[in-house]
VEXDODO-677642 format. One record per residue (C-alpha): residue in one letter; x, y, z. Coordinates in Angstrom, 3 decimals. Layout:
<recs>
@res:A; x:X; y:Y; z:Z
...
</recs>
This chain:
<recs>
@res:X; x:-35.516; y:98.228; z:75.864
@res:X; x:-38.980; y:99.764; z:75.266
@res:X; x:-40.578; y:96.400; z:74.894
@res:X; x:-39.062; y:95.149; z:78.140
@res:X; x:-40.458; y:98.205; z:80.112
@res:X; x:-43.910; y:97.635; z:78.548
@res:X; x:-43.748; y:94.022; z:79.584
@res:X; x:-42.869; y:94.857; z:83.164
@res:X; x:-45.678; y:97.455; z:83.351
@res:X; x:-48.058; y:94.718; z:82.290
@res:X; x:-46.821; y:92.364; z:84.994
@res:X; x:-47.151; y:95.062; z:87.602
@res:X; x:-50.729; y:95.817; z:86.435
@res:X; x:-51.879; y:92.167; z:86.709
@res:X; x:-50.196; y:91.851; z:90.202
@res:X; x:-52.178; y:94.857; z:91.465
@res:X; x:-55.447; y:93.695; z:89.921
@res:X; x:-55.003; y:90.308; z:91.658
@res:X; x:-54.179; y:91.978; z:94.904
@res:X; x:-57.242; y:94.135; z:94.658
@res:X; x:-59.593; y:91.080; z:94.061
@res:X; x:-57.924; y:89.470; z:97.037
@res:X; x:-58.537; y:92.430; z:99.255
@res:X; x:-62.175; y:92.585; z:98.365
@res:X; x:-62.512; y:88.892; z:99.069
@res:X; x:-60.927; y:89.273; z:102.463
@res:X; x:-63.275; y:92.178; z:103.253
@res:X; x:-66.370; y:90.227; z:102.506
@res:X; x:-65.583; y:87.290; z:104.790
@res:X; x:-68.592; y:86.662; z:107.117
@res:X; x:-68.415; y:86.637; z:110.923
@res:X; x:-69.592; y:83.620; z:112.837
@res:X; x:-69.293; y:81.607; z:116.028
@res:X; x:-70.857; y:78.264; z:117.148
@res:X; x:-70.522; y:76.870; z:120.638
@res:X; x:-72.126; y:73.547; z:121.490
@res:X; x:-70.431; y:73.549; z:124.860
@res:X; x:-69.194; y:76.284; z:127.117
@res:X; x:-66.891; y:74.210; z:129.206
@res:X; x:-63.129; y:74.548; z:129.850
@res:X; x:-62.259; y:72.525; z:126.802
@res:X; x:-63.587; y:75.228; z:124.419
@res:X; x:-62.209; y:78.539; z:123.435
@res:X; x:-65.256; y:80.179; z:124.886
@res:X; x:-63.228; y:82.604; z:127.221
@res:X; x:-61.299; y:84.008; z:124.277
@res:X; x:-64.488; y:85.097; z:122.511
@res:X; x:-66.943; y:85.821; z:125.175
@res:X; x:-67.152; y:87.790; z:128.529
@res:X; x:-69.611; y:87.079; z:131.359
@res:X; x:-71.084; y:89.820; z:133.557
@res:X; x:-73.178; y:89.945; z:136.714
@res:X; x:-74.285; y:86.546; z:137.983
@res:X; x:-73.489; y:84.623; z:134.689
@res:X; x:-71.266; y:81.567; z:135.273
@res:X; x:-70.350; y:78.377; z:133.611
@res:X; x:-71.993; y:75.413; z:135.398
@res:X; x:-71.453; y:71.665; z:135.281
@res:X; x:-72.261; y:70.063; z:131.911
@res:X; x:-70.882; y:72.911; z:129.927
@res:X; x:-73.895; y:75.294; z:130.093
@res:X; x:-74.131; y:78.919; z:131.337
@res:X; x:-76.499; y:79.915; z:134.110
@res:X; x:-77.169; y:83.595; z:133.650
@res:X; x:-79.508; y:84.260; z:136.597
@res:X; x:-81.396; y:82.537; z:139.295
@res:X; x:-78.919; y:82.154; z:142.172
@res:X; x:-81.090; y:84.544; z:144.259
@res:X; x:-83.829; y:87.087; z:143.974
@res:X; x:-83.219; y:89.995; z:141.472
@res:X; x:-80.320; y:88.134; z:139.995
@res:X; x:-79.072; y:89.141; z:136.467
@res:X; x:-76.231; y:88.146; z:134.138
@res:X; x:-75.068; y:88.670; z:130.611
@res:X; x:-73.075; y:86.716; z:127.953
@res:X; x:-71.214; y:89.131; z:125.532
@res:X; x:-69.350; y:88.229; z:122.404
@res:X; x:-66.232; y:90.363; z:122.256
@res:X; x:-66.222; y:90.948; z:118.513
@res:X; x:-68.329; y:93.906; z:117.342
@res:X; x:-70.179; y:93.699; z:113.973
@res:X; x:-71.750; y:96.110; z:111.529
@res:X; x:-75.095; y:95.890; z:109.783
@res:X; x:-74.138; y:98.514; z:107.231
@res:X; x:-70.919; y:98.941; z:105.292
@res:X; x:-70.473; y:102.117; z:103.279
@res:X; x:-67.385; y:101.568; z:101.091
@res:X; x:-68.711; y:99.733; z:99.152
@res:X; x:-72.252; y:99.959; z:100.286
@res:X; x:-73.239; y:96.589; z:101.753
@res:X; x:-76.106; y:95.381; z:104.012
@res:X; x:-75.472; y:92.576; z:106.558
@res:X; x:-78.039; y:89.826; z:107.479
@res:X; x:-77.591; y:87.559; z:110.426
@res:X; x:-78.876; y:84.219; z:111.724
@res:X; x:-78.591; y:82.609; z:115.084
@res:X; x:-79.685; y:79.480; z:116.896
@res:X; x:-79.504; y:78.642; z:120.629
@res:X; x:-80.773; y:76.266; z:123.237
@res:X; x:-81.994; y:77.512; z:126.605
@res:X; x:-84.224; y:76.564; z:129.636
@res:X; x:-86.134; y:78.612; z:132.115
@res:X; x:-87.351; y:77.274; z:135.396
@res:X; x:-90.951; y:77.407; z:136.361
@res:X; x:-90.941; y:80.609; z:138.447
@res:X; x:-92.371; y:83.738; z:136.684
@res:X; x:-89.139; y:85.824; z:136.257
@res:X; x:-88.338; y:88.260; z:133.613
@res:X; x:-86.924; y:85.617; z:131.301
@res:X; x:-83.959; y:86.692; z:128.961
@res:X; x:-83.391; y:88.505; z:125.787
@res:X; x:-81.016; y:88.478; z:122.775
@res:X; x:-79.701; y:92.047; z:122.462
@res:X; x:-77.818; y:94.214; z:119.959
@res:X; x:-76.326; y:97.598; z:121.282
@res:X; x:-73.674; y:100.019; z:119.911
@res:X; x:-70.115; y:99.887; z:121.288
@res:X; x:-69.966; y:101.923; z:124.530
@res:X; x:-72.746; y:100.206; z:126.404
@res:X; x:-71.807; y:99.825; z:130.167
@res:X; x:-72.008; y:95.981; z:130.363
@res:X; x:-70.744; y:95.901; z:133.950
@res:X; x:-73.554; y:98.133; z:135.235
@res:X; x:-76.918; y:96.739; z:136.406
@res:X; x:-79.959; y:98.764; z:137.612
@res:X; x:-82.696; y:96.195; z:138.104
@res:X; x:-84.094; y:96.720; z:134.531
@res:X; x:-85.999; y:93.983; z:132.677
@res:X; x:-84.078; y:91.198; z:131.269
@res:X; x:-80.929; y:92.483; z:132.918
@res:X; x:-80.877; y:95.677; z:130.577
@res:X; x:-80.463; y:99.101; z:131.926
@res:X; x:-83.990; y:100.540; z:132.617
@res:X; x:-83.130; y:104.087; z:133.769
@res:X; x:-80.472; y:105.120; z:131.194
@res:X; x:-81.964; y:105.640; z:127.715
@res:X; x:-79.848; y:103.920; z:125.035
@res:X; x:-80.365; y:102.563; z:121.643
@res:X; x:-80.868; y:98.756; z:121.307
@res:X; x:-82.604; y:95.873; z:119.729
@res:X; x:-83.951; y:93.208; z:121.956
@res:X; x:-85.903; y:89.936; z:121.238
@res:X; x:-87.321; y:89.063; z:124.643
@res:X; x:-88.380; y:85.723; z:125.821
@res:X; x:-90.641; y:86.935; z:128.558
@res:X; x:-92.364; y:84.718; z:131.302
@res:X; x:-93.714; y:87.536; z:133.355
@res:X; x:-96.819; y:89.606; z:132.619
@res:X; x:-95.905; y:93.118; z:133.315
@res:X; x:-98.875; y:95.500; z:132.777
@res:X; x:-96.874; y:98.611; z:132.630
@res:X; x:-95.132; y:97.382; z:129.442
@res:X; x:-98.512; y:96.166; z:127.895
@res:X; x:-97.698; y:92.414; z:128.269
@res:X; x:-100.646; y:90.275; z:127.231
@res:X; x:-99.662; y:87.207; z:129.221
@res:X; x:-96.788; y:85.509; z:131.125
@res:X; x:-95.448; y:83.508; z:128.033
@res:X; x:-94.684; y:85.567; z:124.970
@res:X; x:-91.944; y:86.569; z:122.550
@res:X; x:-91.593; y:90.263; z:121.656
@res:X; x:-89.365; y:92.603; z:119.706
@res:X; x:-88.162; y:95.834; z:121.509
@res:X; x:-86.592; y:98.721; z:119.984
@res:X; x:-84.937; y:101.002; z:122.517
@res:X; x:-87.894; y:100.418; z:124.725
@res:X; x:-89.407; y:97.604; z:126.814
@res:X; x:-92.868; y:98.327; z:125.130
@res:X; x:-92.595; y:95.757; z:122.341
@res:X; x:-93.310; y:96.719; z:118.782
@res:X; x:-94.500; y:93.142; z:117.999
@res:X; x:-95.592; y:90.251; z:120.189
@res:X; x:-96.531; y:86.621; z:119.725
@res:X; x:-98.120; y:84.467; z:122.407
@res:X; x:-96.405; y:81.156; z:123.297
@res:X; x:-98.263; y:78.060; z:124.522
@res:X; x:-98.841; y:78.685; z:128.253
@res:X; x:-95.996; y:77.293; z:130.350
@res:X; x:-93.853; y:76.157; z:127.401
@res:X; x:-90.813; y:78.548; z:127.897
@res:X; x:-90.734; y:78.158; z:131.679
@res:X; x:-91.405; y:74.473; z:131.891
@res:X; x:-87.604; y:73.711; z:132.719
@res:X; x:-87.261; y:71.736; z:129.462
@res:X; x:-84.731; y:72.693; z:126.850
@res:X; x:-86.068; y:74.828; z:124.217
@res:X; x:-84.480; y:75.897; z:120.941
@res:X; x:-84.913; y:79.116; z:119.071
@res:X; x:-83.885; y:80.632; z:115.729
@res:X; x:-83.644; y:84.363; z:115.057
@res:X; x:-83.025; y:85.427; z:111.466
@res:X; x:-82.703; y:89.047; z:109.979
@res:X; x:-82.832; y:89.456; z:106.195
@res:X; x:-81.385; y:92.942; z:105.359
@res:X; x:-82.768; y:92.973; z:101.853
@res:X; x:-86.308; y:92.696; z:103.010
@res:X; x:-85.767; y:94.038; z:106.460
@res:X; x:-87.568; y:91.170; z:107.998
@res:X; x:-86.860; y:89.856; z:111.449
@res:X; x:-88.239; y:86.283; z:112.156
@res:X; x:-88.286; y:84.238; z:115.416
@res:X; x:-88.965; y:80.516; z:115.641
@res:X; x:-89.305; y:78.352; z:118.731
@res:X; x:-89.772; y:74.773; z:119.420
@res:X; x:-88.856; y:71.991; z:121.872
@res:X; x:-85.297; y:70.545; z:121.633
@res:X; x:-85.345; y:67.815; z:118.995
@res:X; x:-88.054; y:69.130; z:116.796
@res:X; x:-87.310; y:70.337; z:113.306
@res:X; x:-87.203; y:74.047; z:112.476
@res:X; x:-90.676; y:75.242; z:111.487
@res:X; x:-91.342; y:76.823; z:108.089
@res:X; x:-93.643; y:79.327; z:109.590
@res:X; x:-92.201; y:81.791; z:112.188
@res:X; x:-93.702; y:82.397; z:115.514
@res:X; x:-93.048; y:86.066; z:115.094
@res:X; x:-92.308; y:88.169; z:111.901
@res:X; x:-91.533; y:91.949; z:112.087
@res:X; x:-90.413; y:94.571; z:109.616
@res:X; x:-87.502; y:96.561; z:111.011
@res:X; x:-84.901; y:98.747; z:109.172
@res:X; x:-81.962; y:97.904; z:111.372
@res:X; x:-79.345; y:99.601; z:108.993
@res:X; x:-81.307; y:102.830; z:109.282
@res:X; x:-81.512; y:102.495; z:113.009
@res:X; x:-77.915; y:101.695; z:113.747
@res:X; x:-76.432; y:103.131; z:110.537
@res:X; x:-72.615; y:102.215; z:110.496
@res:X; x:-72.307; y:101.804; z:114.298
@res:X; x:-70.263; y:98.907; z:115.572
@res:X; x:-72.548; y:96.556; z:117.578
@res:X; x:-72.210; y:93.966; z:120.250
@res:X; x:-74.381; y:90.891; z:120.290
@res:X; x:-75.218; y:89.381; z:123.660
@res:X; x:-77.682; y:87.466; z:125.820
@res:X; x:-79.081; y:88.998; z:128.955
@res:X; x:-81.334; y:87.665; z:131.794
@res:X; x:-82.922; y:88.804; z:134.933
@res:X; x:-84.876; y:86.715; z:137.576
@res:X; x:-86.948; y:89.704; z:138.771
@res:X; x:-88.597; y:89.258; z:142.018
@res:X; x:-88.108; y:85.443; z:141.895
@res:X; x:-85.411; y:82.871; z:141.846
@res:X; x:-86.133; y:81.814; z:138.157
@res:X; x:-82.960; y:80.021; z:136.701
@res:X; x:-82.081; y:80.800; z:133.070
@res:X; x:-79.577; y:78.425; z:131.433
@res:X; x:-77.894; y:78.698; z:127.937
@res:X; x:-76.641; y:75.386; z:126.552
@res:X; x:-75.519; y:76.368; z:123.012
@res:X; x:-75.306; y:79.482; z:120.904
@res:X; x:-74.385; y:79.912; z:117.150
@res:X; x:-74.295; y:83.122; z:115.258
@res:X; x:-73.502; y:84.041; z:111.562
@res:X; x:-73.615; y:87.095; z:109.418
@res:X; x:-74.113; y:87.279; z:105.633
@res:X; x:-72.883; y:90.252; z:103.589
@res:X; x:-74.152; y:91.183; z:100.160
@res:X; x:-73.953; y:94.374; z:98.054
@res:X; x:-76.837; y:96.961; z:98.477
@res:X; x:-78.237; y:96.289; z:94.960
@res:X; x:-78.543; y:92.503; z:95.565
@res:X; x:-82.088; y:91.371; z:96.562
@res:X; x:-83.400; y:88.121; z:97.859
@res:X; x:-87.074; y:87.038; z:98.173
@res:X; x:-88.703; y:88.422; z:101.461
@res:X; x:-88.918; y:85.816; z:104.200
@res:X; x:-92.646; y:86.387; z:104.077
@res:X; x:-93.470; y:87.839; z:100.597
@res:X; x:-97.283; y:88.139; z:101.109
@res:X; x:-97.157; y:89.919; z:104.484
@res:X; x:-94.204; y:92.086; z:103.224
@res:X; x:-96.228; y:93.100; z:100.198
@res:X; x:-99.231; y:94.070; z:102.233
@res:X; x:-97.208; y:96.085; z:104.736
@res:X; x:-94.796; y:97.893; z:102.529
@res:X; x:-96.057; y:97.934; z:98.898
@res:X; x:-94.957; y:101.579; z:98.348
@res:X; x:-91.615; y:101.236; z:99.863
@res:X; x:-90.870; y:98.113; z:97.869
@res:X; x:-91.618; y:99.876; z:94.624
@res:X; x:-89.370; y:102.730; z:95.456
@res:X; x:-86.526; y:100.376; z:96.419
@res:X; x:-86.924; y:98.347; z:93.200
@res:X; x:-86.477; y:101.429; z:91.083
@res:X; x:-83.271; y:102.506; z:92.690
@res:X; x:-81.960; y:99.067; z:92.840
@res:X; x:-82.489; y:98.454; z:89.148
@res:X; x:-80.691; y:101.799; z:88.380
@res:X; x:-77.677; y:100.725; z:90.625
@res:X; x:-77.631; y:97.334; z:89.096
@res:X; x:-77.586; y:98.661; z:85.562
@res:X; x:-74.847; y:101.116; z:86.493
@res:X; x:-72.805; y:98.532; z:88.241
@res:X; x:-73.071; y:96.216; z:85.159
@res:X; x:-72.016; y:99.023; z:82.905
@res:X; x:-69.043; y:99.976; z:84.907
@res:X; x:-67.921; y:96.382; z:85.277
@res:X; x:-68.179; y:95.778; z:81.583
@res:X; x:-66.375; y:98.930; z:80.734
@res:X; x:-63.605; y:98.033; z:83.187
@res:X; x:-63.219; y:94.489; z:81.726
@res:X; x:-63.364; y:95.758; z:78.156
@res:X; x:-60.687; y:98.482; z:78.871
@res:X; x:-58.383; y:95.903; z:80.602
@res:X; x:-58.730; y:93.386; z:77.841
@res:X; x:-58.107; y:95.969; z:75.103
@res:X; x:-54.908; y:97.216; z:77.023
@res:X; x:-53.675; y:93.608; z:77.217
@res:X; x:-54.270; y:93.018; z:73.459
@res:X; x:-52.408; y:96.206; z:72.591
@res:X; x:-49.436; y:95.389; z:74.806
@res:X; x:-49.160; y:91.807; z:73.298
@res:X; x:-49.570; y:93.160; z:69.816
@res:X; x:-46.866; y:95.747; z:70.395
@res:X; x:-44.372; y:93.042; z:71.710
@res:X; x:-45.018; y:90.682; z:68.890
@res:X; x:-45.182; y:93.356; z:66.021
@res:X; x:-41.858; y:94.907; z:67.041
@res:X; x:-40.061; y:91.701; z:66.274
@res:X; x:-38.855; y:92.022; z:62.619
@res:X; x:-37.030; y:89.051; z:60.900
@res:X; x:-33.193; y:89.674; z:60.535
@res:X; x:-31.034; y:87.839; z:57.987
@res:X; x:-28.278; y:85.873; z:59.628
@res:X; x:-24.847; y:87.589; z:59.455
@res:X; x:-21.752; y:85.636; z:58.261
@res:X; x:-19.164; y:85.131; z:61.031
@res:X; x:-15.562; y:86.397; z:60.581
@res:X; x:-14.330; y:82.876; z:59.985
@res:X; x:-16.677; y:82.136; z:57.168
@res:X; x:-15.793; y:85.409; z:55.485
@res:X; x:-12.145; y:84.835; z:55.737
@res:X; x:-12.583; y:81.256; z:54.303
@res:X; x:-14.480; y:82.519; z:51.369
@res:X; x:-11.858; y:85.194; z:50.706
@res:X; x:-9.123; y:82.494; z:50.457
@res:X; x:-11.046; y:80.407; z:48.099
@res:X; x:-11.642; y:83.426; z:45.831
@res:X; x:-7.922; y:84.216; z:45.916
@res:X; x:-7.134; y:80.704; z:44.936
@res:X; x:-9.354; y:81.033; z:41.843
@res:X; x:-7.462; y:84.142; z:40.904
@res:X; x:-3.930; y:82.335; z:40.990
@res:X; x:-4.866; y:79.500; z:38.903
@res:X; x:-2.629; y:79.080; z:35.646
@res:X; x:-3.345; y:77.265; z:32.557
@res:X; x:-0.140; y:75.221; z:31.379
@res:X; x:-1.701; y:72.603; z:29.199
@res:X; x:-1.290; y:74.675; z:26.044
@res:X; x:2.530; y:74.960; z:26.117
@res:X; x:2.917; y:71.145; z:26.638
@res:X; x:0.830; y:70.454; z:23.483
@res:X; x:3.044; y:72.687; z:21.363
@res:X; x:6.189; y:70.801; z:22.347
@res:X; x:4.720; y:67.474; z:21.429
@res:X; x:3.660; y:68.742; z:18.046
@res:X; x:7.333; y:69.205; z:16.770
</recs>
């Protein structure tokens, strides 16, 4: 009975261990979407919401702004994401690719935006790129700007910039004059690597291959900025005092999750080393300690589980002693009758021999 209970306990332990591994795997599934067409035949409406002047147009694209002066619109993905998970501690990287076009007028252009949950998406106040200009809120924006606004320190009317809770860009890169608002389809890649805290932006004409060198590269600690806030990702556009049309033809987005102690090479190792040598040294020490601690805990857990299984198996096998077979009742009765037959046997040959000798 004791052996049966131990065996059942082992089965339950293995079941819960498998269930735990399955739960970890399900938690680490990455979030993604990829739309090559926003028409009625796709499931766009189930995942996205349109605000302001944004609308689906013929051909499967979305026109975010440009139907009139001071036009503005937004495309919002309904599923929030996190850039930092605490239990266990994990940082989230992301990559995105989209195709757009801007007409030749000098409007605000558009921006890729990340904001915490709670942003009033149905409100517009004439802010740049369709964002709120009066209300102060935390946001990340990668702007594709085709208007030179001196109050924000713009260097020209064709540039890409990174904005952190302000329209004063922390990093700007010039684009060939007239490229973005030529009316042609342009493709862009935005990548954020959480381990190196690098944000990179690439830009090229549709059909060109992805460039190895980014147009813009910027060091940003987004997990420290947003902490464990849930974030919405969206595209926003404003025509400003013009009728500039902004169209989005495709959009793909994907996150990648990794434990905090895992590191990859920086996207730009040389510039990263020049800008943050001291920070990189501090992180490397703490990360090595976490890596060693994690390896020790993992090895200890595996060793304890293996030892427990060996003990259980040894207990089950060692308790089985060989037992001599017992004779059945029929066999014992048969042997008893044979023995009684031997006891009743009488010798009569001697008496016959005496009679013949007379």
